[in-house]
C-alpha positions in Angstrom: 1.4 194.4 125.0 4.7 192.4 125.1 4.8 188.9 123.7 6.2 186.3 126.0 6.7 182.5 126.0 7.7 182.5 129.7 6.8 179.3 131.7 4.4 179.6 134.6 5.7 178.5 138.0 4.3 175.0 137.6 6.0 174.8 134.3 9.3 175.9 135.8 9.0 173.2 138.4 8.4 170.6 135.7 11.4 172.0 133.8 13.7 171.6 136.9 12.5 168.0 137.2 13.1 167.4 133.6 16.6 168.8 133.9 17.4 166.4 136.6 15.9 163.5 134.6 17.7 164.5 131.5 21.0 164.7 133.3 20.5 161.3 134.9 19.5 159.8 131.6 22.6 161.2 129.9 24.8 159.7 132.6 23.1 156.4 132.3 22.6 156.0 128.6 25.1 158.4 126.9 24.5 161.3 124.6 21.4 162.1 122.6 21.5 160.9 119.0 21.7 164.4 117.6 25.0 165.0 119.2 26.8 161.7 118.8 30.5 161.8 119.1 33.5 160.2 120.8 32.8 158.4 124.0 32.5 160.8 126.9 32.3 163.9 124.7 28.8 164.7 126.0 28.8 163.1 129.4 31.9 164.7 130.8 30.1 167.6 132.5 28.5 169.2 129.5 25.6 171.5 130.5 22.1 170.3 129.4 19.7 172.8 127.8 16.0 171.7 127.8 14.2 175.0 127.2 14.6 178.2 125.2 12.0 181.0 125.3 11.7 184.6 124.0 10.2 187.7 125.6 9.8 191.0 123.6 9.2 194.3 125.5 10.0 198.0 124.9 12.4 197.4 121.9 14.3 194.6 123.7 13.9 190.9 123.0 15.3 188.4 125.5 16.3 184.9 124.6 16.4 182.8 127.8 18.0 179.3 128.0 17.1 176.9 130.8 20.2 174.9 131.7 21.4 172.3 134.2 24.3 174.4 135.3 25.9 177.8 134.8 28.0 178.4 131.7 29.9 181.3 130.2 28.4 182.8 127.1 30.0 185.3 124.6 28.1 187.2 121.9 28.9 189.2 118.8 26.9 190.4 115.8 27.6 190.2 112.1 26.2 191.8 108.9 25.2 190.5 105.6 22.9 189.0 106.8 22.2 190.6 110.1 22.7 188.0 112.8 24.0 187.5 116.3 26.2 184.6 117.4 26.3 183.2 120.9 29.4 181.1 121.6 29.1 178.6 124.5 31.1 175.8 126.0 29.8 172.4 124.8 26.0 172.1 125.6 23.8 169.1 125.1 20.6 170.7 123.5 17.6 168.7 124.6 15.1 171.0 122.9 11.9 170.5 121.0 12.5 170.4 117.2 10.3 173.4 116.7 12.4 175.6 119.1 13.9 178.5 117.2 11.2 178.6 114.4 9.5 181.8 115.2 5.9 182.4 114.3 4.7 185.6 112.6 3.5 187.0 116.0 6.9 186.5 117.6 8.8 188.1 114.7 7.7 191.6 115.8 10.7 191.5 118.2 14.4 191.6 117.3 14.6 187.8 116.7 13.5 186.3 113.4 14.6 182.7 114.2 17.5 180.9 115.8 19.4 177.6 115.5 21.9 175.8 117.7 24.3 172.9 117.8 27.9 171.8 118.2 30.2 174.2 116.4 33.6 172.6 117.2 35.0 170.1 119.6 34.1 171.4 123.1 32.2 174.4 121.7 28.5 175.0 121.0 26.9 177.9 119.2 23.5 179.6 118.8 23.0 181.6 115.7 20.2 184.2 115.9 18.7 185.6 112.7 17.7 189.2 113.4 14.7 191.1 112.0 16.9 194.2 111.8 19.9 195.9 113.4 20.2 194.9 117.1 23.0 194.6 119.6 23.5 192.1 122.4 23.5 193.7 125.8 24.9 192.3 129.0 24.2 188.5 129.3 22.6 187.7 132.7 22.8 184.4 134.6 20.4 183.6 137.5 19.6 180.5 139.5 16.0 180.0 140.6 15.0 178.6 144.0 14.1 175.4 142.2 17.8 175.0 141.0 17.4 175.8 137.3 20.0 178.1 135.7 18.6 180.8 133.4 20.9 182.4 130.9 19.2 185.6 129.5 20.5 187.2 126.3 18.9 190.6 125.6 18.8 192.0 122.1 18.2 195.8 121.7 17.2 197.3 118.4 19.6 200.0 117.1 20.2 202.0 114.0 22.3 200.7 111.1 25.4 202.7 111.9 25.5 201.6 115.5 25.0 198.0 114.4 27.8 198.2 111.9 30.2 199.5 114.5 29.3 196.7 116.9 29.9 194.1 114.1 33.3 195.6 113.4 34.2 195.6 117.1 33.1 192.0 117.6 36.4 190.4 116.6 35.3 186.8 116.9 38.0 184.3 117.7 39.1 181.8 114.9 37.1 178.7 114.5 38.8 175.5 115.8 40.2 173.5 112.9 39.2 169.9 112.4 42.6 168.9 111.1 43.3 165.3 110.4 45.5 163.5 112.9 49.2 163.3 112.0 50.1 160.2 110.2 52.3 157.6 111.9 55.3 156.2 110.1 53.3 153.1 109.1 50.5 155.4 107.8 53.0 157.5 105.8 54.2 154.4 104.1 50.7 153.3 103.2 50.3 153.8 99.5 46.6 152.9 99.3 44.4 155.7 97.9 43.1 158.1 100.4 39.4 159.0 100.1 37.9 161.9 102.0 34.2 161.6 102.7 32.4 164.9 103.5 29.0 164.7 105.2 27.4 168.1 104.4 26.3 170.6 107.0 26.4 169.8 110.7 26.2 171.4 114.1 24.5 174.8 113.9 23.8 174.3 110.2 21.0 171.7 109.7 20.9 171.9 105.9 17.5 171.1 104.4 14.7 170.2 106.7 11.9 167.7 105.7 8.3 168.4 106.5 8.6 165.6 109.1 11.3 167.6 110.9 14.2 165.4 109.7 17.5 167.3 109.2 19.7 166.9 106.1 22.8 166.9 108.3 21.6 163.8 110.1 20.6 161.9 106.9 23.9 162.6 105.1 26.0 161.9 108.2 24.5 158.4 108.6 25.0 157.7 104.9 28.6 159.0 104.9 29.4 156.7 107.8 27.9 153.7 106.0 29.8 154.6 102.8 33.1 154.8 104.7 32.4 151.5 106.4 31.7 149.8 103.1 35.0 151.1 101.6 36.9 150.2 104.7 35.7 146.6 104.5 37.5 146.1 101.2 40.9 147.0 102.8 41.8 148.8 99.6 41.5 152.3 100.8 42.4 154.7 103.6 39.4 156.8 104.8 39.1 160.2 106.3 35.8 162.0 107.2 35.7 165.8 107.4 33.4 165.5 110.5 33.0 162.5 112.7 30.0 163.8 114.6 27.3 166.5 114.6 29.7 169.4 114.4 30.0 172.4 112.0 33.0 172.5 109.7 33.5 175.6 107.5 33.5 175.0 103.7 37.1 176.1 103.1 38.2 173.9 106.0 36.7 170.8 104.3 38.8 171.5 101.2 41.9 172.2 103.3 41.5 168.8 105.1 41.4 167.0 101.7 44.4 168.9 100.3 46.6 168.8 103.3 46.0 165.0 103.6 46.9 164.7 99.9 43.6 162.9 99.2 43.1 161.0 96.0 39.4 161.5 95.9 36.9 163.8 97.7 33.2 162.8 97.9 30.7 165.3 99.5 27.3 163.9 100.5 24.1 166.0 100.5 20.3 165.9 100.0 18.3 168.6 98.4 14.8 170.0 99.1 12.3 171.9 96.9 9.1 172.4 99.0 7.3 174.1 96.1 7.9 171.0 93.9 7.4 167.8 96.0 7.1 165.8 92.7 10.8 166.4 91.9 13.0 163.5 93.0 16.1 161.5 92.2 19.8 161.8 92.7 22.2 164.2 91.0 26.0 164.2 90.8 27.8 167.5 90.6 31.4 168.4 89.6 33.0 171.8 90.0 32.9 174.6 87.4 32.8 178.4 87.3 29.8 178.2 85.0 26.8 176.2 86.2 25.0 173.7 83.9 21.7 175.4 84.4 20.0 178.0 86.7 18.7 175.3 89.1 22.3 174.1 89.6 23.5 177.7 90.1 20.8 178.3 92.7 21.7 175.1 94.6 25.4 176.0 94.7 24.6 179.5 95.9 22.4 178.0 98.7 25.0 175.4 99.7 27.8 178.1 99.7 25.9 180.1 102.3 26.5 177.3 104.9 29.2 179.3 106.6 26.9 182.3 107.1 24.1 180.0 108.4 26.5 178.8 111.1 27.7 182.3 112.0 31.0 182.4 110.3 32.5 184.3 107.5 33.5 182.3 104.4 37.2 181.5 104.5 39.4 181.8 101.4 39.5 178.8 99.2 42.4 177.7 97.1 44.4 180.5 95.4 43.4 181.6 92.0 45.1 179.9 89.1 48.3 181.9 88.5 50.1 180.3 85.7 49.7 177.8 82.8 50.8 174.8 84.8 48.3 175.4 87.5 45.6 175.9 84.9 46.5 172.6 83.3 46.5 170.9 86.7 43.0 172.2 87.5 41.7 171.2 84.1 43.1 167.7 84.5 41.8 167.4 88.0 38.3 168.3 86.8 38.7 165.7 84.1 39.3 163.1 86.7 36.3 164.4 88.7 34.1 164.0 85.6 35.5 160.5 85.0 34.5 159.5 88.5 31.1 161.1 88.1 30.6 159.0 85.0 31.5 155.8 86.8 29.1 156.8 89.7 26.2 157.3 87.2 26.9 153.9 85.6 26.8 152.1 89.0 24.0 154.1 90.6 21.5 154.2 87.8 20.5 150.5 88.2 19.9 150.7 92.0 18.4 154.2 92.5 16.4 156.8 90.7 18.4 159.6 89.1 17.2 163.1 88.3 16.4 164.2 84.8 20.0 165.6 84.5 22.0 163.2 86.6 25.4 164.9 86.0 25.6 168.7 86.4 28.3 171.3 87.0 28.2 174.3 89.4 30.5 176.5 91.5 30.3 174.6 94.9 33.0 175.9 97.3 33.7 172.3 98.4 34.6 171.3 94.9 37.2 174.0 94.3 40.3 172.0 95.1 42.7 172.3 92.2 44.5 169.0 92.9 42.0 166.6 94.4 39.3 165.0 92.1 36.0 166.0 93.8 32.3 165.3 93.4 29.2 166.3 95.3 26.3 163.9 95.4 22.7 165.0 96.1 21.2 161.7 97.2 17.6 162.8 96.7 15.0 165.4 97.8 13.8 165.6 101.4 10.7 167.3 99.9 9.8 164.1 98.0 8.0 161.6 100.2 9.3 158.6 98.2 12.9 160.0 98.3 12.7 160.6 102.0 11.5 157.1 102.7 14.4 155.7 100.7 16.9 158.0 102.4 15.8 156.6 105.8 15.9 153.0 104.7 18.9 150.9 105.8 18.3 148.4 103.0 18.4 151.2 100.4 21.5 152.7 101.9 23.3 149.4 101.8 22.4 148.9 98.2 23.5 152.4 97.2 26.8 152.5 99.2 27.6 149.1 97.7 27.2 150.5 94.1 29.2 153.6 95.1 32.0 151.4 96.3 32.1 149.6 93.0 32.4 153.0 91.2 35.4 153.8 93.5 37.0 150.5 92.6 36.6 151.2 88.9 38.0 154.7 89.3 41.1 153.4 91.0 41.5 150.3 88.8 43.6 152.4 86.4 45.6 154.0 89.1 48.6 154.4 86.9 46.7 156.9 84.9 46.0 159.1 87.9 49.4 160.7 88.2 49.0 164.4 88.0 51.5 167.2 87.7 52.4 168.7 91.0 50.6 171.9 91.8 53.1 174.8 91.7 52.4 177.6 94.1 52.0 181.0 92.6 54.6 183.6 93.4 52.3 185.4 95.8 51.4 183.7 99.0 49.1 180.8 98.5 48.5 180.0 102.2 45.0 179.3 103.1 43.8 182.0 105.5 42.4 180.8 108.8 38.7 180.8 109.0 37.1 183.2 111.5 33.6 182.9 112.9 
């Protein structure tokens, strides 16, 4: 007997009414908090999605979206892991938080789970984790008599060889780059240190999820904004954020943004989760290294480095490998500056927040691989810890912690004359950063 989550007719009528209400609310009050962005980014005709349901029958599983208007959808599949990616124009997802988390009974179809969100300015994405090899057949769009638009995406199970050929033929288009705006002449003459603040995850990649349903991407974005505002108030620094709303930015792109902007410091903000050990809590500061401090750090870095796959992209190439002795010395010196900033952070944060048992660790995080920008990654705490989660959602706690982090930044740049580093010399082979493809 096929499994279905289809709405009855009365439910469909309620859905249409809800679509009208949602559209009216958006026009009156602006975008939903989960998709905050520049003014007008969500209200300028973006379709509204308020329902997503699955039906499995005869080897085919259909994912059907209920939308306020018709849109064009494009799909392709990817291996390692098996997943399908549905690219859409910008959509305002007004879905229940449990949408996409498939129960055991539903997993007998082609879909294991799915997630969704803003992937790039003007583009949304649904990433579908597959239970096994499956291809996307023709996407169908219909309009009901009640006015709802249904976009139906069918997944048909296939053998491995057929799936592999479909993945190769997918040829996804390159991801939009979130390049920083070109500097004006006044900005170019500004000699204040440039700090890049990186809010982890975003868009289709929620990061860790608390038992309460809170997403890491939202926690760290709010914190990153507060940290940037605190630094900006001093007037001593220039600030640049790798993302300014709930959008996905590939890992290599985050590094590229910092390097092309010639940043003086890169700070990546995250929050961890260990559901099997809710008693574990406290903040940890990471710096980059090929060899992790311990197995726990190695596992965390491996998990964070899978962010691109979680968002339906292939990992882009990072900085070129060290090719000569000068570059090796530059990398070593940059990591020395990173460790120096990590030490100042620990000194300032220890009095105002709980630190983990090993507050400074090293691991091979992709976002810490810049050879010429001092970089640290801060895990603010654990979403799996009740006490940490309460603090992470406290404005008072956030103000206290960002104030101490700002003091650490001041101390780091107080000896700015010591921060001059040898210019990174490009290797003889091409060192261009390859564009990131979804």
